[in-house]
N, CA, C and O atoms as a Maestro MAE file, in Angstrom:
{
 s_m_m2io_version
 :::
 2.0.0
}

f_m_ct {
 s_m_title
 :::
 protein
 m_atom[280] {
  # First column is atom index #
  i_m_mmod_type
  r_m_x_coord
  r_m_y_coord
  r_m_z_coord
  i_m_residue_number
  s_m_chain_name
  s_m_pdb_residue_name
  s_m_pdb_atom_name
  i_m_atomic_number
  :::
  1 25 15.179 -8.546 12.662 1 A "MET " " N  " 7
  2 3 14.015 -8.209 13.455 1 A "MET " " CA " 6
  3 2 13.411 -6.911 12.945 1 A "MET " " C  " 6
  4 15 14.105 -5.910 12.767 1 A "MET " " O  " 8
  5 25 12.099 -6.949 12.713 2 A "TYR " " N  " 7
  6 3 11.398 -5.793 12.201 2 A "TYR " " CA " 6
  7 2 10.325 -5.341 13.178 2 A "TYR " " C  " 6
  8 15 9.810 -6.124 13.976 2 A "TYR " " O  " 8
  9 25 10.008 -4.074 13.094 3 A "PHE " " N  " 7
  10 3 8.982 -3.467 13.930 3 A "PHE " " CA " 6
  11 2 8.090 -2.620 13.033 3 A "PHE " " C  " 6
  12 15 8.591 -1.787 12.278 3 A "PHE " " O  " 8
  13 25 6.769 -2.819 13.104 4 A "ALA " " N  " 7
  14 3 5.831 -2.052 12.288 4 A "ALA " " CA " 6
  15 2 5.140 -1.009 13.161 4 A "ALA " " C  " 6
  16 15 4.734 -1.300 14.286 4 A "ALA " " O  " 8
  17 25 5.011 0.207 12.632 5 A "ALA " " N  " 7
  18 3 4.339 1.295 13.356 5 A "ALA " " CA " 6
  19 2 3.445 2.059 12.398 5 A "ALA " " C  " 6
  20 15 3.814 2.313 11.251 5 A "ALA " " O  " 8
  21 25 2.253 2.426 12.885 6 A "GLY " " N  " 7
  22 3 1.313 3.210 12.092 6 A "GLY " " CA " 6
  23 2 1.153 4.602 12.676 6 A "GLY " " C  " 6
  24 15 1.376 4.817 13.867 6 A "GLY " " O  " 8
  25 25 0.764 5.546 11.829 7 A "PHE " " N  " 7
  26 3 0.704 6.943 12.241 7 A "PHE " " CA " 6
  27 2 -0.645 7.574 11.883 7 A "PHE " " C  " 6
  28 15 -1.401 7.031 11.077 7 A "PHE " " O  " 8
  29 25 -0.930 8.716 12.487 8 A "LYS " " N  " 7
  30 3 -2.180 9.431 12.247 8 A "LYS " " CA " 6
  31 2 -2.340 9.858 10.792 8 A "LYS " " C  " 6
  32 15 -3.464 10.034 10.321 8 A "LYS " " O  " 8
  33 25 -1.261 10.022 10.096 9 A "THR " " N  " 7
  34 3 -1.294 10.464 8.702 9 A "THR " " CA " 6
  35 2 -1.729 9.359 7.737 9 A "THR " " C  " 6
  36 15 -1.940 9.624 6.553 9 A "THR " " O  " 8
  37 25 -1.864 8.129 8.227 10 A "GLY " " N  " 7
  38 3 -2.206 7.000 7.372 10 A "GLY " " CA " 6
  39 2 -0.995 6.261 6.843 10 A "GLY " " C  " 6
  40 15 -1.132 5.301 6.084 10 A "GLY " " O  " 8
  41 25 0.162 6.688 7.228 11 A "VAL " " N  " 7
  42 3 1.411 6.058 6.817 11 A "VAL " " CA " 6
  43 2 1.781 4.973 7.825 11 A "VAL " " C  " 6
  44 15 1.594 5.146 9.030 11 A "VAL " " O  " 8
  45 25 2.301 3.870 7.333 12 A "PHE " " N  " 7
  46 3 2.923 2.894 8.235 12 A "PHE " " CA " 6
  47 2 4.363 2.697 7.799 12 A "PHE " " C  " 6
  48 15 4.696 2.786 6.617 12 A "PHE " " O  " 8
  49 25 5.202 2.429 8.779 13 A "ARG " " N  " 7
  50 3 6.627 2.221 8.499 13 A "ARG " " CA " 6
  51 2 7.082 0.908 9.120 13 A "ARG " " C  " 6
  52 15 6.622 0.501 10.187 13 A "ARG " " O  " 8
  53 25 7.997 0.264 8.415 14 A "ILE " " N  " 7
  54 3 8.621 -0.958 8.891 14 A "ILE " " CA " 6
  55 2 10.062 -0.613 9.225 14 A "ILE " " C  " 6
  56 15 10.821 -0.160 8.368 14 A "ILE " " O  " 8
  57 25 10.429 -0.833 10.477 15 A "PHE " " N  " 7
  58 3 11.771 -0.512 10.948 15 A "PHE " " CA " 6
  59 2 12.595 -1.779 11.098 15 A "PHE " " C  " 6
  60 15 12.112 -2.791 11.605 15 A "PHE " " O  " 8
  61 25 13.829 -1.713 10.657 16 A "ASP " " N  " 7
  62 3 14.800 -2.782 10.868 16 A "ASP " " CA " 6
  63 2 15.522 -2.441 12.169 16 A "ASP " " C  " 6
  64 15 16.331 -1.514 12.208 16 A "ASP " " O  " 8
  65 25 15.234 -3.174 13.210 17 A "ILE " " N  " 7
  66 3 15.758 -2.855 14.539 17 A "ILE " " CA " 6
  67 2 17.269 -3.045 14.611 17 A "ILE " " C  " 6
  68 15 17.970 -2.229 15.210 17 A "ILE " " O  " 8
  69 25 17.768 -4.108 14.010 18 A "GLU " " N  " 7
  70 3 19.201 -4.396 14.090 18 A "GLU " " CA " 6
  71 2 20.039 -3.327 13.404 18 A "GLU " " C  " 6
  72 15 21.116 -2.979 13.888 18 A "GLU " " O  " 8
  73 25 19.555 -2.802 12.278 19 A "ASN " " N  " 7
  74 3 20.313 -1.796 11.527 19 A "ASN " " CA " 6
  75 2 19.858 -0.372 11.826 19 A "ASN " " C  " 6
  76 15 20.370 0.583 11.243 19 A "ASN " " O  " 8
  77 25 18.895 -0.231 12.737 20 A "THR " " N  " 7
  78 3 18.304 1.068 13.098 20 A "THR " " CA " 6
  79 2 17.994 1.912 11.865 20 A "THR " " C  " 6
  80 15 18.459 3.043 11.726 20 A "THR " " O  " 8
  81 25 17.186 1.323 10.967 21 A "SER " " N  " 7
  82 3 16.819 2.025 9.741 21 A "SER " " CA " 6
  83 2 15.367 1.725 9.378 21 A "SER " " C  " 6
  84 15 14.763 0.793 9.908 21 A "SER " " O  " 8
  85 25 14.820 2.522 8.473 22 A "ILE " " N  " 7
  86 3 13.483 2.272 7.952 22 A "ILE " " CA " 6
  87 2 13.617 1.337 6.765 22 A "ILE " " C  " 6
  88 15 14.305 1.647 5.792 22 A "ILE " " O  " 8
  89 25 12.962 0.200 6.850 23 A "LEU " " N  " 7
  90 3 13.017 -0.799 5.786 23 A "LEU " " CA " 6
  91 2 12.020 -0.465 4.679 23 A "LEU " " C  " 6
  92 15 12.320 -0.620 3.495 23 A "LEU " " O  " 8
  93 25 10.829 -0.003 5.076 24 A "ASN " " N  " 7
  94 3 9.790 0.263 4.093 24 A "ASN " " CA " 6
  95 2 8.805 1.270 4.655 24 A "ASN " " C  " 6
  96 15 8.702 1.444 5.870 24 A "ASN " " O  " 8
  97 25 8.074 1.938 3.753 25 A "GLU " " N  " 7
  98 3 7.043 2.888 4.162 25 A "GLU " " CA " 6
  99 2 5.849 2.722 3.235 25 A "GLU " " C  " 6
  100 15 5.995 2.735 2.013 25 A "GLU " " O  " 8
  101 25 4.661 2.564 3.825 26 A "GLY " " N  " 7
  102 3 3.442 2.420 3.041 26 A "GLY " " CA " 6
  103 2 2.562 3.650 3.178 26 A "GLY " " C  " 6
  104 15 2.325 4.140 4.282 26 A "GLY " " O  " 8
  105 25 2.078 4.143 2.041 27 A "ARG " " N  " 7
  106 3 1.207 5.329 2.028 27 A "ARG " " CA " 6
  107 2 -0.107 4.987 1.327 27 A "ARG " " C  " 6
  108 15 -0.566 5.743 0.470 27 A "ARG " " O  " 8
  109 25 -0.708 3.869 1.681 28 A "PHE " " N  " 7
  110 3 -1.902 3.401 1.000 28 A "PHE " " CA " 6
  111 2 -3.188 3.738 1.740 28 A "PHE " " C  " 6
  112 15 -4.274 3.545 1.195 28 A "PHE " " O  " 8
  113 25 -3.091 4.235 2.965 29 A "HIS " " N  " 7
  114 3 -4.266 4.573 3.761 29 A "HIS " " CA " 6
  115 2 -4.432 6.085 3.820 29 A "HIS " " C  " 6
  116 15 -3.453 6.830 3.856 29 A "HIS " " O  " 8
  117 25 -5.685 6.525 3.829 30 A "GLU " " N  " 7
  118 3 -5.971 7.955 3.899 30 A "GLU " " CA " 6
  119 2 -6.299 8.403 5.322 30 A "GLU " " C  " 6
  120 15 -6.408 9.601 5.585 30 A "GLU " " O  " 8
  121 25 -6.454 7.455 6.232 31 A "ASN " " N  " 7
  122 3 -6.866 7.761 7.598 31 A "ASN " " CA " 6
  123 2 -5.885 7.189 8.613 31 A "ASN " " C  " 6
  124 15 -5.000 6.405 8.271 31 A "ASN " " O  " 8
  125 25 -6.057 7.590 9.850 32 A "GLU " " N  " 7
  126 3 -5.185 7.163 10.946 32 A "GLU " " CA " 6
  127 2 -5.120 5.639 11.044 32 A "GLU " " C  " 6
  128 15 -6.144 4.958 10.992 32 A "GLU " " O  " 8
  129 25 -3.917 5.121 11.184 33 A "ILE " " N  " 7
  130 3 -3.708 3.686 11.344 33 A "ILE " " CA " 6
  131 2 -4.051 3.295 12.784 33 A "ILE " " C  " 6
  132 15 -3.551 3.894 13.736 33 A "ILE " " O  " 8
  133 25 -4.914 2.277 12.927 34 A "ASN " " N  " 7
  134 3 -5.329 1.814 14.251 34 A "ASN " " CA " 6
  135 2 -4.620 0.542 14.693 34 A "ASN " " C  " 6
  136 15 -4.336 0.368 15.878 34 A "ASN " " O  " 8
  137 25 -4.334 -0.340 13.754 35 A "ASN " " N  " 7
  138 3 -3.806 -1.640 14.131 35 A "ASN " " CA " 6
  139 2 -2.927 -2.208 13.022 35 A "ASN " " C  " 6
  140 15 -3.213 -2.052 11.835 35 A "ASN " " O  " 8
  141 25 -1.859 -2.866 13.436 36 A "LEU " " N  " 7
  142 3 -0.976 -3.581 12.515 36 A "LEU " " CA " 6
  143 2 -0.724 -4.957 13.115 36 A "LEU " " C  " 6
  144 15 -0.466 -5.081 14.312 36 A "LEU " " O  " 8
  145 25 -0.798 -5.983 12.288 37 A "SER " " N  " 7
  146 3 -0.604 -7.329 12.807 37 A "SER " " CA " 6
  147 2 -0.010 -8.228 11.723 37 A "SER " " C  " 6
  148 15 -0.522 -8.296 10.606 37 A "SER " " O  " 8
  149 25 1.070 -8.910 12.071 38 A "TYR " " N  " 7
  150 3 1.676 -9.902 11.181 38 A "TYR " " CA " 6
  151 2 0.991 -11.243 11.391 38 A "TYR " " C  " 6
  152 15 0.540 -11.546 12.495 38 A "TYR " " O  " 8
  153 25 0.910 -12.057 10.326 39 A "ASN " " N  " 7
  154 3 0.448 -13.429 10.506 39 A "ASN " " CA " 6
  155 2 1.577 -14.222 11.172 39 A "ASN " " C  " 6
  156 15 2.707 -13.735 11.218 39 A "ASN " " O  " 8
  157 25 1.310 -15.420 11.686 40 A "PRO " " N  " 7
  158 3 2.338 -16.172 12.423 40 A "PRO " " CA " 6
  159 2 3.646 -16.409 11.664 40 A "PRO " " C  " 6
  160 15 4.713 -16.435 12.277 40 A "PRO " " O  " 8
  161 25 3.581 -16.580 10.354 41 A "SER " " N  " 7
  162 3 4.817 -16.827 9.597 41 A "SER " " CA " 6
  163 2 5.539 -15.531 9.235 41 A "SER " " C  " 6
  164 15 6.695 -15.568 8.813 41 A "SER " " O  " 8
  165 25 4.873 -14.388 9.396 42 A "GLY " " N  " 7
  166 3 5.487 -13.106 9.062 42 A "GLY " " CA " 6
  167 2 5.439 -12.768 7.585 42 A "GLY " " C  " 6
  168 15 6.059 -11.794 7.160 42 A "GLY " " O  " 8
  169 25 4.712 -13.553 6.788 43 A "SER " " N  " 7
  170 3 4.664 -13.310 5.345 43 A "SER " " CA " 6
  171 2 3.600 -12.283 4.949 43 A "SER " " C  " 6
  172 15 3.630 -11.762 3.833 43 A "SER " " O  " 8
  173 25 2.671 -11.991 5.844 44 A "LEU " " N  " 7
  174 3 1.613 -11.021 5.574 44 A "LEU " " CA " 6
  175 2 1.504 -10.029 6.725 44 A "LEU " " C  " 6
  176 15 1.732 -10.373 7.885 44 A "LEU " " O  " 8
  177 25 1.152 -8.799 6.384 45 A "LEU " " N  " 7
  178 3 0.895 -7.765 7.379 45 A "LEU " " CA " 6
  179 2 -0.493 -7.209 7.117 45 A "LEU " " C  " 6
  180 15 -0.794 -6.789 6.000 45 A "LEU " " O  " 8
  181 25 -1.345 -7.200 8.142 46 A "CYS " " N  " 7
  182 3 -2.679 -6.636 8.030 46 A "CYS " " CA " 6
  183 2 -2.670 -5.278 8.734 46 A "CYS " " C  " 6
  184 15 -2.242 -5.165 9.882 46 A "CYS " " O  " 8
  185 25 -3.146 -4.254 8.032 47 A "VAL " " N  " 7
  186 3 -3.175 -2.893 8.568 47 A "VAL " " CA " 6
  187 2 -4.616 -2.393 8.489 47 A "VAL " " C  " 6
  188 15 -5.259 -2.493 7.444 47 A "VAL " " O  " 8
  189 25 -5.118 -1.851 9.607 48 A "SER " " N  " 7
  190 3 -6.461 -1.272 9.597 48 A "SER " " CA " 6
  191 2 -6.380 0.203 9.966 48 A "SER " " C  " 6
  192 15 -5.492 0.637 10.698 48 A "SER " " O  " 8
  193 25 -7.348 0.965 9.429 49 A "ASP " " N  " 7
  194 3 -7.362 2.391 9.720 49 A "ASP " " CA " 6
  195 2 -8.652 2.787 10.435 49 A "ASP " " C  " 6
  196 15 -9.494 1.935 10.718 49 A "ASP " " O  " 8
  197 25 -8.805 4.071 10.724 50 A "SER " " N  " 7
  198 3 -9.920 4.553 11.529 50 A "SER " " CA " 6
  199 2 -11.272 4.468 10.814 50 A "SER " " C  " 6
  200 15 -12.307 4.638 11.458 50 A "SER " " O  " 8
  201 25 -11.293 4.216 9.523 51 A "ARG " " N  " 7
  202 3 -12.550 4.031 8.792 51 A "ARG " " CA " 6
  203 2 -12.841 2.558 8.548 51 A "ARG " " C  " 6
  204 15 -13.659 2.209 7.697 51 A "ARG " " O  " 8
  205 25 -12.163 1.699 9.301 52 A "ASN " " N  " 7
  206 3 -12.335 0.249 9.218 52 A "ASN " " CA " 6
  207 2 -12.019 -0.315 7.835 52 A "ASN " " C  " 6
  208 15 -12.662 -1.258 7.374 52 A "ASN " " O  " 8
  209 25 -11.039 0.268 7.194 53 A "ILE " " N  " 7
  210 3 -10.502 -0.286 5.951 53 A "ILE " " CA " 6
  211 2 -9.319 -1.164 6.347 53 A "ILE " " C  " 6
  212 15 -8.400 -0.708 7.028 53 A "ILE " " O  " 8
  213 25 -9.346 -2.413 5.921 54 A "TYR " " N  " 7
  214 3 -8.266 -3.357 6.206 54 A "TYR " " CA " 6
  215 2 -7.536 -3.644 4.901 54 A "TYR " " C  " 6
  216 15 -8.154 -3.910 3.870 54 A "TYR " " O  " 8
  217 25 -6.218 -3.585 4.964 55 A "ARG " " N  " 7
  218 3 -5.420 -3.947 3.803 55 A "ARG " " CA " 6
  219 2 -4.394 -4.987 4.227 55 A "ARG " " C  " 6
  220 15 -3.798 -4.902 5.300 55 A "ARG " " O  " 8
  221 25 -4.208 -5.958 3.365 56 A "ILE " " N  " 7
  222 3 -3.235 -7.015 3.617 56 A "ILE " " CA " 6
  223 2 -2.071 -6.802 2.672 56 A "ILE " " C  " 6
  224 15 -2.257 -6.577 1.476 56 A "ILE " " O  " 8
  225 25 -0.874 -6.875 3.217 57 A "TYR " " N  " 7
  226 3 0.356 -6.617 2.467 57 A "TYR " " CA " 6
  227 2 1.232 -7.856 2.461 57 A "TYR " " C  " 6
  228 15 1.307 -8.584 3.450 57 A "TYR " " O  " 8
  229 25 1.890 -8.086 1.343 58 A "ASP " " N  " 7
  230 3 2.808 -9.205 1.173 58 A "ASP " " CA " 6
  231 2 4.214 -8.752 1.569 58 A "ASP " " C  " 6
  232 15 4.843 -7.970 0.857 58 A "ASP " " O  " 8
  233 25 4.693 -9.239 2.689 59 A "THR " " N  " 7
  234 3 6.000 -8.807 3.198 59 A "THR " " CA " 6
  235 2 7.151 -9.301 2.320 59 A "THR " " C  " 6
  236 15 8.216 -8.687 2.276 59 A "THR " " O  " 8
  237 25 6.926 -10.406 1.629 60 A "GLU " " N  " 7
  238 3 7.981 -10.967 0.784 60 A "GLU " " CA " 6
  239 2 8.113 -10.234 -0.551 60 A "GLU " " C  " 6
  240 15 9.086 -10.438 -1.277 60 A "GLU " " O  " 8
  241 25 7.147 -9.391 -0.872 61 A "ARG " " N  " 7
  242 3 7.176 -8.605 -2.112 61 A "ARG " " CA " 6
  243 2 7.190 -7.118 -1.791 61 A "ARG " " C  " 6
  244 15 6.430 -6.335 -2.362 61 A "ARG " " O  " 8
  245 25 8.061 -6.748 -0.875 62 A "ASN " " N  " 7
  246 3 8.293 -5.348 -0.528 62 A "ASN " " CA " 6
  247 2 7.032 -4.659 0.000 62 A "ASN " " C  " 6
  248 15 6.790 -3.486 -0.282 62 A "ASN " " O  " 8
  249 25 6.241 -5.397 0.761 63 A "TYR " " N  " 7
  250 3 5.014 -4.890 1.382 63 A "TYR " " CA " 6
  251 2 4.022 -4.365 0.351 63 A "TYR " " C  " 6
  252 15 3.398 -3.322 0.551 63 A "TYR " " O  " 8
  253 25 3.883 -5.090 -0.742 64 A "SER " " N  " 7
  254 3 2.895 -4.725 -1.759 64 A "SER " " CA " 6
  255 2 1.495 -5.072 -1.246 64 A "SER " " C  " 6
  256 15 1.301 -6.133 -0.653 64 A "SER " " O  " 8
  257 25 0.507 -4.174 -1.473 65 A "PRO " " N  " 7
  258 3 -0.858 -4.494 -1.045 65 A "PRO " " CA " 6
  259 2 -1.434 -5.596 -1.934 65 A "PRO " " C  " 6
  260 15 -1.306 -5.549 -3.157 65 A "PRO " " O  " 8
  261 25 -2.069 -6.587 -1.306 66 A "ILE " " N  " 7
  262 3 -2.645 -7.695 -2.086 66 A "ILE " " CA " 6
  263 2 -4.160 -7.816 -1.911 66 A "ILE " " C  " 6
  264 15 -4.818 -8.466 -2.722 66 A "ILE " " O  " 8
  265 25 -4.723 -7.201 -0.866 67 A "LYS " " N  " 7
  266 3 -6.173 -7.315 -0.644 67 A "LYS " " CA " 6
  267 2 -6.641 -6.141 0.192 67 A "LYS " " C  " 6
  268 15 -5.958 -5.720 1.125 67 A "LYS " " O  " 8
  269 25 -7.843 -5.597 -0.155 68 A "THR " " N  " 7
  270 3 -8.472 -4.547 0.617 68 A "THR " " CA " 6
  271 2 -9.849 -5.012 1.037 68 A "THR " " C  " 6
  272 15 -10.611 -5.537 0.226 68 A "THR " " O  " 8
  273 25 -10.171 -4.816 2.317 69 A "LEU " " N  " 7
  274 3 -11.474 -5.203 2.858 69 A "LEU " " CA " 6
  275 2 -12.116 -4.000 3.538 69 A "LEU " " C  " 6
  276 15 -11.454 -3.263 4.269 69 A "LEU " " O  " 8
  277 25 -13.420 -3.805 3.291 70 A "ASP " " N  " 7
  278 3 -14.148 -2.727 3.959 70 A "ASP " " CA " 6
  279 2 -14.842 -3.264 5.200 70 A "ASP " " C  " 6
  280 15 -15.512 -2.512 5.907 70 A "ASP " " O  " 8
  :::
 }
 m_bond[279] {
  # First column is bond index #
  i_m_from
  i_m_to
  i_m_order
  :::
  1 1 2 1
  2 2 3 1
  3 3 4 2
  4 3 5 1
  5 5 6 1
  6 6 7 1
  7 7 8 2
  8 7 9 1
  9 9 10 1
  10 10 11 1
  11 11 12 2
  12 11 13 1
  13 13 14 1
  14 14 15 1
  15 15 16 2
  16 15 17 1
  17 17 18 1
  18 18 19 1
  19 19 20 2
  20 19 21 1
  21 21 22 1
  22 22 23 1
  23 23 24 2
  24 23 25 1
  25 25 26 1
  26 26 27 1
  27 27 28 2
  28 27 29 1
  29 29 30 1
  30 30 31 1
  31 31 32 2
  32 31 33 1
  33 33 34 1
  34 34 35 1
  35 35 36 2
  36 35 37 1
  37 37 38 1
  38 38 39 1
  39 39 40 2
  40 39 41 1
  41 41 42 1
  42 42 43 1
  43 43 44 2
  44 43 45 1
  45 45 46 1
  46 46 47 1
  47 47 48 2
  48 47 49 1
  49 49 50 1
  50 50 51 1
  51 51 52 2
  52 51 53 1
  53 53 54 1
  54 54 55 1
  55 55 56 2
  56 55 57 1
  57 57 58 1
  58 58 59 1
  59 59 60 2
  60 59 61 1
  61 61 62 1
  62 62 63 1
  63 63 64 2
  64 63 65 1
  65 65 66 1
  66 66 67 1
  67 67 68 2
  68 67 69 1
  69 69 70 1
  70 70 71 1
  71 71 72 2
  72 71 73 1
  73 73 74 1
  74 74 75 1
  75 75 76 2
  76 75 77 1
  77 77 78 1
  78 78 79 1
  79 79 80 2
  80 79 81 1
  81 81 82 1
  82 82 83 1
  83 83 84 2
  84 83 85 1
  85 85 86 1
  86 86 87 1
  87 87 88 2
  88 87 89 1
  89 89 90 1
  90 90 91 1
  91 91 92 2
  92 91 93 1
  93 93 94 1
  94 94 95 1
  95 95 96 2
  96 95 97 1
  97 97 98 1
  98 98 99 1
  99 99 100 2
  100 99 101 1
  101 101 102 1
  102 102 103 1
  103 103 104 2
  104 103 105 1
  105 105 106 1
  106 106 107 1
  107 107 108 2
  108 107 109 1
  109 109 110 1
  110 110 111 1
  111 111 112 2
  112 111 113 1
  113 113 114 1
  114 114 115 1
  115 115 116 2
  116 115 117 1
  117 117 118 1
  118 118 119 1
  119 119 120 2
  120 119 121 1
  121 121 122 1
  122 122 123 1
  123 123 124 2
  124 123 125 1
  125 125 126 1
  126 126 127 1
  127 127 128 2
  128 127 129 1
  129 129 130 1
  130 130 131 1
  131 131 132 2
  132 131 133 1
  133 133 134 1
  134 134 135 1
  135 135 136 2
  136 135 137 1
  137 137 138 1
  138 138 139 1
  139 139 140 2
  140 139 141 1
  141 141 142 1
  142 142 143 1
  143 143 144 2
  144 143 145 1
  145 145 146 1
  146 146 147 1
  147 147 148 2
  148 147 149 1
  149 149 150 1
  150 150 151 1
  151 151 152 2
  152 151 153 1
  153 153 154 1
  154 154 155 1
  155 155 156 2
  156 155 157 1
  157 157 158 1
  158 158 159 1
  159 159 160 2
  160 159 161 1
  161 161 162 1
  162 162 163 1
  163 163 164 2
  164 163 165 1
  165 165 166 1
  166 166 167 1
  167 167 168 2
  168 167 169 1
  169 169 170 1
  170 170 171 1
  171 171 172 2
  172 171 173 1
  173 173 174 1
  174 174 175 1
  175 175 176 2
  176 175 177 1
  177 177 178 1
  178 178 179 1
  179 179 180 2
  180 179 181 1
  181 181 182 1
  182 182 183 1
  183 183 184 2
  184 183 185 1
  185 185 186 1
  186 186 187 1
  187 187 188 2
  188 187 189 1
  189 189 190 1
  190 190 191 1
  191 191 192 2
  192 191 193 1
  193 193 194 1
  194 194 195 1
  195 195 196 2
  196 195 197 1
  197 197 198 1
  198 198 199 1
  199 199 200 2
  200 199 201 1
  201 201 202 1
  202 202 203 1
  203 203 204 2
  204 203 205 1
  205 205 206 1
  206 206 207 1
  207 207 208 2
  208 207 209 1
  209 209 210 1
  210 210 211 1
  211 211 212 2
  212 211 213 1
  213 213 214 1
  214 214 215 1
  215 215 216 2
  216 215 217 1
  217 217 218 1
  218 218 219 1
  219 219 220 2
  220 219 221 1
  221 221 222 1
  222 222 223 1
  223 223 224 2
  224 223 225 1
  225 225 226 1
  226 226 227 1
  227 227 228 2
  228 227 229 1
  229 229 230 1
  230 230 231 1
  231 231 232 2
  232 231 233 1
  233 233 234 1
  234 234 235 1
  235 235 236 2
  236 235 237 1
  237 237 238 1
  238 238 239 1
  239 239 240 2
  240 239 241 1
  241 241 242 1
  242 242 243 1
  243 243 244 2
  244 243 245 1
  245 245 246 1
  246 246 247 1
  247 247 248 2
  248 247 249 1
  249 249 250 1
  250 250 251 1
  251 251 252 2
  252 251 253 1
  253 253 254 1
  254 254 255 1
  255 255 256 2
  256 255 257 1
  257 257 258 1
  258 258 259 1
  259 259 260 2
  260 259 261 1
  261 261 262 1
  262 262 263 1
  263 263 264 2
  264 263 265 1
  265 265 266 1
  266 266 267 1
  267 267 268 2
  268 267 269 1
  269 269 270 1
  270 270 271 1
  271 271 272 2
  272 271 273 1
  273 273 274 1
  274 274 275 1
  275 275 276 2
  276 275 277 1
  277 277 278 1
  278 278 279 1
  279 279 280 2
  :::
 }
}
């Protein structure tokens, strides 16, 4: 079980709840994170920031960014 959280610094972190550890950390945004949402299968994570920049990340490839939308 994973939990995603975004911060004012533009960083988002993925927490492994069962092991109480940080699984991954993304530093691809320059502005405050407003929203994080997984797709139904959990294979993609969409992150938006305060400047309405949306980035889609591939969860199966260590949360690598695959698409940016303005």
